[in-house]
C-alpha positions in Angstrom: -159.8 38.6 -83.2 -162.8 40.2 -81.5 -163.7 39.6 -77.9 -164.9 40.8 -74.5 -163.8 40.5 -70.9 -166.0 39.7 -67.9 -164.8 40.8 -64.4 -166.5 40.1 -61.1 -166.3 43.0 -58.6 -167.8 40.8 -55.8 -164.9 38.4 -55.4 -162.0 38.7 -53.0 -158.8 36.8 -52.3 -157.4 35.7 -49.0 -154.6 38.4 -49.4 -156.6 41.0 -51.2 -159.7 43.1 -50.6 -162.6 43.0 -53.1 -161.4 46.3 -54.5 -157.8 45.1 -54.9 -158.9 41.8 -56.5 -161.2 43.7 -58.8 -158.2 45.8 -59.9 -156.1 42.7 -60.4 -158.7 41.2 -62.6 -158.9 44.4 -64.7 -155.1 44.6 -65.1 -154.6 40.9 -66.0 -157.6 40.7 -68.5 -156.5 43.9 -70.2 -152.9 42.6 -70.5 -154.1 39.4 -72.0 -156.3 41.3 -74.5 -153.4 43.5 -75.5 -150.8 40.7 -75.7 -153.0 38.6 -78.0 -154.2 41.6 -80.0 -157.9 41.0 -79.2 -160.1 44.0 -80.1 -162.7 44.6 -77.4 -166.1 45.1 -79.0 -168.5 47.6 -77.5 -172.0 46.1 -77.8 -173.8 48.9 -76.0 -173.1 52.5 -77.0 -174.0 53.6 -73.5 -171.6 51.2 -71.9 -169.0 53.1 -69.8 -166.3 50.5 -69.5 -164.8 48.2 -72.1 -165.4 45.2 -69.8 -168.5 43.7 -68.3 -169.2 43.1 -64.6 -172.7 41.6 -64.9 -173.1 38.4 -66.8 -176.9 39.0 -67.4 -176.1 42.4 -69.0 -173.4 40.8 -71.2 -175.9 38.2 -72.4 -178.6 40.8 -72.9 -176.3 43.0 -75.0 -175.1 40.1 -77.0 -178.7 39.1 -77.8 -179.7 42.7 -78.6 -176.7 43.4 -80.8 -177.6 40.6 -83.2 -174.0 39.3 -83.2 -174.1 35.5 -83.5 -170.6 34.9 -82.2 -167.5 36.6 -81.0 -164.1 35.0 -81.0 -163.2 35.1 -77.3 -164.5 35.9 -73.8 -161.7 36.5 -71.3 -162.4 35.8 -67.6 -159.9 35.9 -64.8 -160.9 32.4 -63.5 -163.9 30.1 -63.5 -164.1 30.8 -59.8 -165.3 34.4 -60.5 -168.2 33.1 -62.7 -168.9 29.9 -60.9 -171.8 31.3 -58.8 -173.5 32.7 -61.9 -173.0 29.3 -63.7 -174.5 27.4 -60.7 -177.5 29.7 -60.2 -178.3 30.2 -63.9 -177.0 27.2 -65.8 -179.2 27.9 -68.9 -177.9 31.5 -69.2 -174.3 30.3 -68.7 -174.8 27.9 -71.6 -176.3 30.6 -73.7 -173.4 32.9 -72.9 -170.8 30.2 -73.7 -172.4 29.6 -77.1 -171.9 33.3 -78.0 -168.1 32.8 -78.1 -165.7 30.7 -80.1 -163.5 30.3 -77.0 -163.6 31.2 -73.3 -160.2 31.8 -71.7 -159.8 31.5 -67.9 -156.6 33.3 -67.1 -155.8 31.7 -63.7 -157.2 28.9 -61.6 -154.5 29.2 -59.0 -156.0 31.8 -56.6 -158.9 30.9 -54.5 -161.7 33.5 -54.3 -164.6 34.0 -52.0 -167.9 35.5 -53.1 -169.6 38.1 -51.0 -172.6 39.2 -53.1 -174.8 38.1 -55.9 -173.4 38.1 -59.5 
């Protein structure tokens, strides 16, 4: 299975700072990818990390790579992508169509956004 993860560094949790919540997202998405043996694809050879933090960049790299579809996109929760989806519904739809499945790991922790996606 081939996939990617998307993490939002601009979210926080009531009991965690933005930095702590960013680390939580990284740890949990990496654990999910490992547990389900999902191979992270590197779309951009200049990409530093294996995960994406900017949905626009992910969509751009997907379009530029010529890949029609990947198996899975792993996101901590819909809450961390909700602002992007609300502001750019067409781009969110395009992004969703690039993956066979989108997995939201947890919807149990409320988050607050402090900056643009």
